[in-house]
N, CA, C and O atoms as a MOPAC input file, in Angstrom:
PM7 MOZYME 1SCF
protein

 N     96.97800 1   -19.79600 1   159.02600 1
 C     96.47500 1   -21.07800 1   157.60100 1
 C     96.20400 1   -22.84600 1   158.42000 1
 O     96.82300 1   -23.52300 1   159.24100 1
 N     94.57700 1   -23.04900 1   157.39100 1
 C     93.97200 1   -24.01500 1   156.78600 1
 C     94.04700 1   -24.66200 1   156.47600 1
 O     93.85700 1   -24.79400 1   155.26600 1
 N     94.33700 1   -25.51900 1   157.13800 1
 C     94.26000 1   -27.35900 1   155.97000 1
 C     92.52100 1   -27.24600 1   154.94100 1
 O     91.52200 1   -26.52900 1   154.98600 1
 N     92.93500 1   -28.25300 1   154.22700 1
 C     92.50600 1   -27.80000 1   153.56200 1
 C     90.66000 1   -29.55600 1   154.50000 1
 O     89.62200 1   -29.91000 1   153.94100 1
 N     90.88400 1   -29.73000 1   155.05100 1
 C     90.05100 1   -30.40500 1   156.16200 1
 C     89.46100 1   -29.97100 1   156.48600 1
 O     88.25400 1   -29.95400 1   156.24800 1
 N     90.20200 1   -29.30400 1   157.33100 1
 C     89.51000 1   -27.76600 1   157.99100 1
 C     88.71300 1   -26.83400 1   157.09600 1
 O     87.59300 1   -26.48000 1   157.46600 1
 N     89.43600 1   -26.23000 1   155.44000 1
 C     88.20800 1   -25.64100 1   154.94700 1
 C     86.32200 1   -26.13900 1   154.59400 1
 O     85.22500 1   -25.59800 1   154.45900 1
 N     87.18100 1   -27.99800 1   154.57800 1
 C     85.59700 1   -28.70100 1   153.72500 1
 C     84.91200 1   -28.31400 1   155.36200 1
 O     84.01100 1   -27.47800 1   155.42500 1
 N     85.23800 1   -28.74800 1   156.16900 1
 C     84.73700 1   -28.33400 1   157.45400 1
 C     83.89400 1   -27.32100 1   157.83800 1
 O     82.82400 1   -27.39200 1   158.44200 1
 N     84.79500 1   -25.89400 1   157.20900 1
 C     83.50200 1   -25.00100 1   157.56500 1
 C     82.04000 1   -24.09700 1   156.32900 1
 O     80.96800 1   -23.49900 1   156.24000 1
 N     83.40800 1   -24.79100 1   155.56600 1
 C     82.31800 1   -24.80900 1   154.07400 1
 C     80.76500 1   -25.73100 1   154.81900 1
 O     79.57800 1   -25.41000 1   154.87600 1
 N     81.47300 1   -26.86300 1   155.25600 1
 C     79.94300 1   -28.22700 1   155.31900 1
 C     79.38500 1   -27.39500 1   156.27000 1
 O     78.21100 1   -27.43800 1   155.90400 1
 N     79.41200 1   -26.17000 1   157.89400 1
 C     78.88200 1   -26.07900 1   158.06600 1
 C     78.78700 1   -24.70800 1   157.89800 1
 O     78.88700 1   -24.15600 1   158.99400 1
 N     78.68000 1   -24.15400 1   157.25100 1
 C     77.84400 1   -22.60400 1   156.72400 1
 C     76.68300 1   -22.71200 1   156.01200 1
 O     75.84200 1   -21.81900 1   155.91200 1
 N     76.58900 1   -24.54600 1   155.17600 1
 C     76.43800 1   -24.66900 1   153.88500 1
 C     75.00600 1   -25.88100 1   154.45500 1
 O     73.95200 1   -26.04900 1   153.84200 1
 N     75.50400 1   -26.71000 1   156.03500 1
 C     74.73700 1   -26.67100 1   157.34500 1
 C     73.60600 1   -26.01700 1   157.41100 1
 O     72.48500 1   -26.36400 1   157.04000 1
 N     74.16800 1   -24.49600 1   158.18900 1
 C     73.17200 1   -23.90800 1   158.49700 1
 C     72.67700 1   -22.82900 1   157.90300 1
 O     72.29000 1   -21.87000 1   158.57200 1
 N     72.62800 1   -22.84900 1   156.53700 1
 C     72.15700 1   -22.00500 1   154.68700 1
 C     70.52600 1   -23.19100 1   154.42000 1
 O     69.43000 1   -23.01500 1   153.88800 1
 N     71.38200 1   -24.66800 1   155.32000 1
 C     70.34400 1   -25.48500 1   154.80700 1
 C     68.83000 1   -25.87000 1   155.73400 1
 O     67.72600 1   -26.35400 1   155.48500 1
 N     69.90400 1   -25.07200 1   157.46600 1
 C     68.81400 1   -25.24400 1   158.20600 1
 C     67.86400 1   -24.10100 1   157.33700 1
 O     66.77900 1   -24.31100 1   156.79400 1
 N     68.60900 1   -22.88200 1   157.39200 1
 C     67.86700 1   -21.43600 1   157.14500 1
 C     67.03400 1   -21.93500 1   156.26500 1
 O     66.20700 1   -22.48100 1   156.99600 1
 N     66.82100 1   -22.04800 1   155.57800 1
 C     66.44400 1   -22.37900 1   154.34300 1
 C     65.17300 1   -23.38400 1   154.65300 1
 O     64.08500 1   -23.12900 1   154.13600 1
 N     65.37500 1   -24.80300 1   155.71300 1
 C     63.61200 1   -25.39700 1   155.63100 1
 C     63.51400 1   -24.66700 1   156.44400 1
 O     62.72400 1   -24.07100 1   155.71200 1
 N     63.55900 1   -23.54600 1   158.07400 1
 C     62.53100 1   -23.51700 1   159.11300 1
 C     61.65300 1   -22.23100 1   157.59700 1
 O     60.49100 1   -22.63400 1   157.56500 1
 N     61.75400 1   -21.27400 1   156.73500 1
 C     62.15000 1   -20.03700 1   156.27700 1
 C     61.02800 1   -20.34900 1   155.12100 1
 O     59.91600 1   -19.85300 1   154.94100 1
 N     61.76200 1   -21.38200 1   154.39400 1
 C     60.66400 1   -21.46200 1   152.72500 1
 C     59.55300 1   -21.73000 1   153.17600 1
 O     59.53600 1   -22.45400 1   154.17100 1
 N     58.56600 1   -21.36400 1   152.75000 1
 C     56.88800 1   -22.04000 1   152.34800 1
 C     56.85900 1   -22.24000 1   151.44700 1
 O     55.68300 1   -22.36100 1   151.10600 1
 N     57.65300 1   -22.41700 1   150.50200 1
 C     56.94700 1   -23.07300 1   148.48200 1
 C     58.72900 1   -24.21800 1   148.43100 1
 O     59.79000 1   -24.28800 1   149.05200 1
 N     57.90300 1   -25.02000 1   147.03400 1
 C     59.19200 1   -26.41500 1   146.78500 1
 C     60.10600 1   -24.77300 1   145.80300 1
 O     59.98800 1   -24.02600 1   144.83200 1
 N     60.58900 1   -24.94500 1   146.47700 1
 C     62.28400 1   -25.36600 1   145.71300 1
 C     62.75200 1   -25.68900 1   144.38900 1
 O     62.15000 1   -26.76300 1   144.35800 1
 N     63.29700 1   -25.65100 1   143.32800 1
 C     63.98300 1   -26.53300 1   142.27100 1
 C     65.42000 1   -26.25500 1   142.93000 1
 O     65.58400 1   -25.53000 1   143.91100 1
 N     66.56900 1   -27.02600 1   142.15600 1
 C     67.57200 1   -27.34600 1   143.01100 1
 C     68.70200 1   -26.06100 1   142.42400 1
 O     69.88400 1   -26.13500 1   142.76000 1
 N     68.34000 1   -25.20400 1   141.76300 1
 C     68.66300 1   -24.49400 1   140.89000 1
 C     68.45700 1   -22.64300 1   142.08300 1
 O     69.08800 1   -21.62100 1   142.35500 1
 N     67.22100 1   -23.28100 1   142.34900 1
 C     66.83600 1   -22.10300 1   143.50700 1
 C     67.11500 1   -22.54800 1   144.73400 1
 O     67.80900 1   -21.70000 1   145.29500 1
 N     67.03100 1   -22.92200 1   145.01400 1
 C     67.92400 1   -24.25800 1   146.39000 1
 C     69.30900 1   -23.05400 1   146.96200 1
 O     69.26000 1   -22.14800 1   147.79400 1
 N     70.52300 1   -23.58000 1   146.04000 1
 C     71.69700 1   -23.65200 1   145.01700 1
 C     71.38800 1   -21.42500 1   145.49400 1
 O     71.81900 1   -20.78800 1   146.45500 1
 N     71.07800 1   -21.26000 1   145.07400 1
 C     71.73700 1   -19.62500 1   144.89600 1
 C     70.70500 1   -19.20100 1   146.19800 1
 O     71.34500 1   -18.18800 1   146.47900 1
 N     69.79600 1   -19.20200 1   147.02600 1
 C     69.43700 1   -19.04300 1   148.03200 1
 C     70.38300 1   -20.28500 1   149.14800 1
 O     70.03400 1   -19.98000 1   150.28800 1
 N     70.98200 1   -21.00700 1   149.19900 1
 C     73.12200 1   -21.11000 1   150.18900 1
 C     73.15100 1   -20.26300 1   149.54100 1
 O     72.39900 1   -19.40300 1   150.00100 1
 N     74.05800 1   -19.64500 1   147.80300 1
 C     74.63900 1   -18.57000 1   148.47100 1
 C     74.48400 1   -17.22700 1   148.85000 1
 O     75.29500 1   -16.35800 1   149.17200 1
 N     73.29900 1   -17.25000 1   148.74400 1
 C     72.36100 1   -15.95300 1   149.19700 1
 C     72.50000 1   -16.04400 1   150.33700 1
 O     73.43500 1   -15.25600 1   150.47900 1
 N     72.14500 1   -16.65100 1   151.94700 1
 C     72.04700 1   -16.94000 1   152.90300 1
 C     74.04000 1   -16.85400 1   153.48900 1
 O     74.51400 1   -16.33400 1   154.49900 1
 N     74.54700 1   -17.39300 1   152.65800 1
 C     75.38300 1   -17.61000 1   153.32800 1
 C     76.32500 1   -16.23600 1   153.39000 1
 O     76.95200 1   -15.64100 1   154.26600 1
 N     76.10100 1   -16.08900 1   152.14500 1
 C     76.62700 1   -14.15400 1   152.21300 1
 C     75.95700 1   -13.06500 1   153.16900 1
 O     76.64800 1   -12.37400 1   153.91800 1
 N     74.72400 1   -12.96700 1   153.10500 1
 C     74.27800 1   -11.83400 1   154.04600 1
 C     73.69200 1   -12.02300 1   154.48900 1
 O     72.85800 1   -11.19200 1   154.84700 1
 N     73.62100 1   -14.37300 1   155.11900 1
 C     73.18000 1   -14.08700 1   156.90300 1
 C     71.85500 1   -14.13300 1   156.57000 1
 O     71.26800 1   -13.51700 1   155.68100 1
 N     71.24100 1   -15.29000 1   157.73900 1
 C     69.84600 1   -15.27700 1   157.34100 1
 C     68.93300 1   -14.33600 1   158.51000 1
 O     67.70600 1   -14.26200 1   158.58400 1
 N     69.98600 1   -13.64000 1   159.40100 1
 C     68.66800 1   -12.78300 1   159.44900 1
 C     68.10300 1   -11.48000 1   158.38000 1
 O     67.02900 1   -10.93000 1   158.13500 1
 N     70.10700 1   -11.33500 1   157.75100 1
 C     69.44400 1   -10.57500 1   156.63400 1
 C     68.13200 1   -10.83400 1   155.27400 1
 O     67.65700 1   -10.00900 1   154.49400 1
 N     67.85000 1   -12.32400 1   155.43100 1
 C     67.41900 1   -13.09200 1   155.18100 1
 C     66.05500 1   -13.69500 1   155.14600 1
 O     65.55300 1   -14.43800 1   154.30300 1
 N     65.44100 1   -13.07800 1   156.54700 1
 C     64.96400 1   -13.90100 1   157.04000 1
 C     63.58800 1   -12.27000 1   156.83100 1
 O     62.35900 1   -12.20800 1   156.84900 1
 N     64.70500 1   -11.24200 1   156.65400 1
 C     63.39200 1    -9.44300 1   156.43400 1
 C     63.55100 1    -9.97800 1   155.64500 1
 O     63.31900 1   -11.13300 1   156.00300 1
 N     63.88100 1    -9.97800 1   154.46900 1
 C     64.07800 1    -9.78000 1   152.48700 1
 C     62.73900 1    -9.02900 1   152.10900 1
 O     62.21300 1    -8.65300 1   153.15600 1
 N     62.19000 1    -8.76500 1   151.29700 1
 C     61.66900 1    -8.46800 1   149.89400 1
 C     61.03400 1   -10.04400 1   149.93200 1
 O     60.09900 1   -10.63500 1   150.47200 1
 N     62.42900 1   -10.40600 1   148.77800 1
 C     62.96100 1   -11.66800 1   148.49100 1
 C     61.66700 1   -12.92000 1   148.85500 1
 O     60.54700 1   -13.25200 1   148.46400 1
 N     62.97100 1   -13.40300 1   150.12400 1
 C     62.08400 1   -14.36100 1   151.20000 1
 C     60.13800 1   -13.78900 1   151.15600 1
 O     59.39500 1   -14.71100 1   150.82100 1
 N     59.49600 1   -12.57300 1   151.42900 1
 C     58.09700 1   -12.18100 1   150.95500 1
 C     57.49300 1   -13.23300 1   149.72300 1
 O     56.66000 1   -14.13900 1   149.69200 1
 N     58.58300 1   -12.44500 1   148.54100 1
 C     57.76600 1   -12.94100 1   147.62900 1
 C     57.99600 1   -13.70000 1   147.62800 1
 O     56.88300 1   -14.17800 1   147.84900 1
 N     58.92500 1   -14.92900 1   147.52900 1
 C     59.06500 1   -16.50000 1   147.44500 1
 C     58.08100 1   -17.46400 1   147.80200 1
 O     57.50200 1   -18.42600 1   147.29600 1
 N     58.13500 1   -16.52300 1   149.39500 1
 C     56.61800 1   -17.75300 1   150.70800 1
 C     55.18700 1   -17.40400 1   149.72500 1
 O     54.40000 1   -18.31800 1   149.47900 1
 N     54.88800 1   -15.63300 1   149.06800 1
 C     53.86900 1   -15.82700 1   147.99600 1
 C     54.06700 1   -16.77300 1   147.06400 1
 O     53.05100 1   -17.18600 1   146.50500 1
 N     55.50300 1   -17.40300 1   146.62300 1
 C     54.40400 1   -17.68400 1   145.52800 1
 C     55.17000 1   -17.15900 1   143.61200 1
 O     55.08200 1   -17.59300 1   142.46400 1
 N     56.12000 1   -15.58500 1   144.61200 1
 C     56.29200 1   -15.81600 1   142.93700 1
 C     57.89600 1   -15.66300 1   142.42000 1
 O     58.91700 1   -14.98900 1   142.55700 1
 N     57.49300 1   -16.45400 1   141.93900 1
 C     59.31400 1   -17.18100 1   142.06300 1
 C     59.88200 1   -15.80200 1   140.59200 1
 O     60.99900 1   -16.07900 1   140.15600 1
 N     59.34700 1   -14.74600 1   140.04000 1
 C     59.34300 1   -13.92200 1   139.31500 1
 C     60.01300 1   -13.44900 1   140.47300 1
 O     61.21100 1   -13.41800 1   140.75700 1
 N     59.02600 1   -13.10000 1   141.06500 1
 C     59.25100 1   -11.16100 1   141.91700 1
 C     60.95500 1   -11.61000 1   142.56400 1
 O     62.04400 1   -11.04600 1   142.45900 1
 N     60.45100 1   -13.06400 1   143.33600 1
 C     61.89400 1   -13.31300 1   144.16300 1
 C     63.35300 1   -12.87200 1   143.28900 1
 O     64.39200 1   -12.23600 1   143.46700 1
 N     62.79300 1   -13.51800 1   142.44400 1
 C     64.17200 1   -13.96000 1   141.48200 1
 C     64.83300 1   -12.40200 1   140.78800 1
 O     65.83600 1   -12.47400 1   140.07800 1
 N     64.22600 1   -11.14000 1   141.04700 1
 C     63.90300 1    -9.58500 1   140.73700 1
 C     64.77000 1    -9.80500 1   142.64500 1
 O     65.81300 1   -10.03900 1   143.25700 1
 N     64.17300 1    -9.67900 1   142.69100 1
 C     64.57100 1    -8.66100 1   144.31300 1
 C     66.48400 1    -9.34000 1   144.76500 1
 O     67.12500 1    -9.06500 1   145.77900 1
 N     66.86000 1   -10.12300 1   143.74300 1
 C     68.65100 1   -10.68200 1   144.03500 1
 C     69.63400 1    -9.39300 1   143.67800 1
 O     70.72300 1    -9.33800 1   144.24900 1
 N     69.30400 1    -8.48600 1   142.85500 1
 C     69.31500 1    -7.20400 1   142.24500 1
 C     69.70300 1    -6.66400 1   143.49200 1
 O     70.88100 1    -6.34500 1   143.65400 1
 N     68.80700 1    -6.50700 1   144.46800 1
 C     68.98100 1    -5.16900 1   145.13700 1
 C     69.50500 1    -5.05700 1   146.75100 1
 O     69.10200 1    -4.43100 1   147.73200 1
 N     70.78600 1    -6.14500 1   146.45700 1
 C     71.15100 1    -6.93500 1   147.25300 1
 C     72.96100 1    -6.72500 1   147.93200 1
 O     73.56900 1    -6.99600 1   148.96700 1
 N     73.28200 1    -6.00100 1   146.42500 1
 C     74.39600 1    -5.07400 1   146.39200 1
 C     75.24800 1    -4.42500 1   146.54600 1
 O     76.01500 1    -3.94100 1   145.71300 1
 N     75.21500 1    -4.28400 1   148.14800 1
 C     75.53600 1    -2.36800 1   148.68300 1
 C     77.07300 1    -2.79900 1   149.98600 1
 O     76.92900 1    -3.82500 1   149.32000 1
 N     77.29600 1    -2.84000 1   150.18600 1
 C     78.30800 1    -3.04800 1   151.25800 1
 C     78.30200 1    -1.82100 1   151.71100 1
 O     78.42300 1    -0.97400 1   150.82600 1
 N     78.14400 1    -1.19500 1   153.41700 1
 C     78.18200 1     0.47700 1   153.45500 1
 C     77.14800 1     1.49300 1   152.76200 1
 O     77.10300 1     2.72300 1   152.72900 1
 N     76.52100 1     0.71300 1   152.34300 1
 C     75.67000 1     1.70400 1   151.20500 1
 C     76.64000 1     2.61400 1   150.21800 1
 O     76.84600 1     3.82500 1   150.28700 1
 N     77.27800 1     1.45300 1   149.08400 1
 C     78.00200 1     1.50600 1   148.10800 1
 C     78.03800 1     0.78100 1   147.80600 1
 O     78.58100 1    -0.13300 1   148.42700 1
 N     77.34700 1     0.57400 1   146.30600 1
 C     77.02100 1    -0.80200 1   145.27900 1
 C     79.00400 1    -0.67800 1   145.06300 1
 O     79.97200 1     0.07300 1   144.94700 1
 N     78.46800 1    -2.23700 1   145.14500 1
 C     80.02100 1    -3.08400 1   145.74400 1
 C     79.78800 1    -3.92000 1   143.87400 1
 O     78.84400 1    -4.61400 1   143.49700 1
 N     81.13100 1    -3.45200 1   143.01600 1
 C     80.96800 1    -3.94000 1   141.65100 1
 C     81.23500 1    -5.98500 1   141.42400 1
 O     81.01200 1    -6.59800 1   140.38000 1
 N     81.90100 1    -6.78000 1   143.14700 1
 C     81.85800 1    -7.99800 1   143.32100 1
 C     80.66600 1    -8.03900 1   143.75800 1
 O     80.11300 1    -7.41900 1   142.85000 1
 N     79.49500 1    -8.42500 1   144.78900 1
 C     77.93600 1    -7.80800 1   145.10000 1
 C     77.23900 1    -7.84800 1   143.49600 1
 O     76.62100 1    -8.87900 1   143.23100 1
 N     77.30500 1    -6.88400 1   142.52900 1
 C     76.80700 1    -6.97100 1   141.60900 1
 C     77.15700 1    -8.64100 1   141.55400 1
 O     76.57500 1    -9.49200 1   142.22700 1
 N     78.16200 1    -8.86800 1   140.66400 1
 C     78.51500 1    -9.55500 1   139.94900 1
 C     77.78900 1   -11.11300 1   140.42500 1
 O     77.47800 1   -12.11200 1   139.77700 1
 N     77.70800 1   -10.76500 1   141.82300 1
 C     77.53500 1   -12.31900 1   142.58900 1
 C     76.34800 1   -12.32100 1   141.94100 1
 O     76.22600 1   -12.89300 1   140.85800 1
 N     74.64000 1   -11.22700 1   142.95700 1
 C     73.57800 1   -11.41000 1   142.53300 1
 C     72.80100 1   -11.25900 1   140.83700 1
 O     71.73200 1   -11.02300 1   140.27500 1
 N     73.74500 1   -11.47900 1   140.67500 1
 C     73.66600 1   -11.63800 1   138.95000 1
 C     73.75000 1   -13.41000 1   138.51900 1
 O     73.40600 1   -13.82800 1   137.41400 1
 N     74.07800 1   -13.96100 1   139.22100 1
 C     75.10900 1   -14.99700 1   139.46700 1
 C     74.12100 1   -16.40200 1   140.68100 1
 O     74.04500 1   -17.60300 1   140.94000 1
 N     73.53800 1   -14.94300 1   141.04800 1
 C     72.86400 1   -16.13200 1   142.07800 1
 C     71.27900 1   -16.46600 1   141.22100 1
 O     70.45400 1   -17.37900 1   141.20800 1
 N     71.52700 1   -14.64100 1   140.31500 1
 C     69.51600 1   -14.90300 1   140.64400 1
 C     69.46300 1   -15.79900 1   139.02500 1
 O     68.42400 1   -16.38900 1   138.72900 1
 N     70.81100 1   -15.81900 1   137.95600 1
 C     70.44200 1   -17.40200 1   137.22500 1
 C     70.52200 1   -17.92800 1   137.59900 1
 O     69.52800 1   -18.63000 1   137.41400 1
 N     71.69100 1   -18.75300 1   138.83900 1
 C     70.94100 1   -20.25900 1   139.19900 1
 C     69.41200 1   -20.94400 1   139.69400 1
 O     68.74900 1   -21.96700 1   139.52400 1
 N     69.32800 1   -19.07700 1   140.72900 1
 C     67.36300 1   -19.29900 1   141.07700 1
 C     66.79800 1   -19.53800 1   139.46900 1
 O     66.53600 1   -20.71400 1   139.21800 1
 N     66.59900 1   -18.64500 1   138.45500 1
 C     66.10100 1   -18.96900 1   137.65700 1
 C     66.38900 1   -19.93100 1   136.45800 1
 O     65.68400 1   -19.83300 1   135.45300 1
 N     67.64200 1   -21.08400 1   136.53200 1
 C     67.83700 1   -21.78800 1   135.63100 1
 C     67.54400 1   -23.39000 1   136.04900 1
 O     67.69800 1   -24.28300 1   135.21600 1

């Protein structure tokens, strides 16, 4: 069991890492919704997966709509579609488009 403070510290560290990843890899301006969605995505999928993704490639080409469409491709674990990931990606996509 961890304390509430430890949980907040872990969250802060994870968000700091996601922020640094975005600062390093994203070359186009982001809205707050896009930033938040991408932080969630990086937290869940990892910076390595994000750095090589078509989502990032389309985003850096300025194809925001195309990038948004890429979220739904990331709904699998061990090759199987996972209902929870499908819901998470839909939520991230909606946030990205808001």
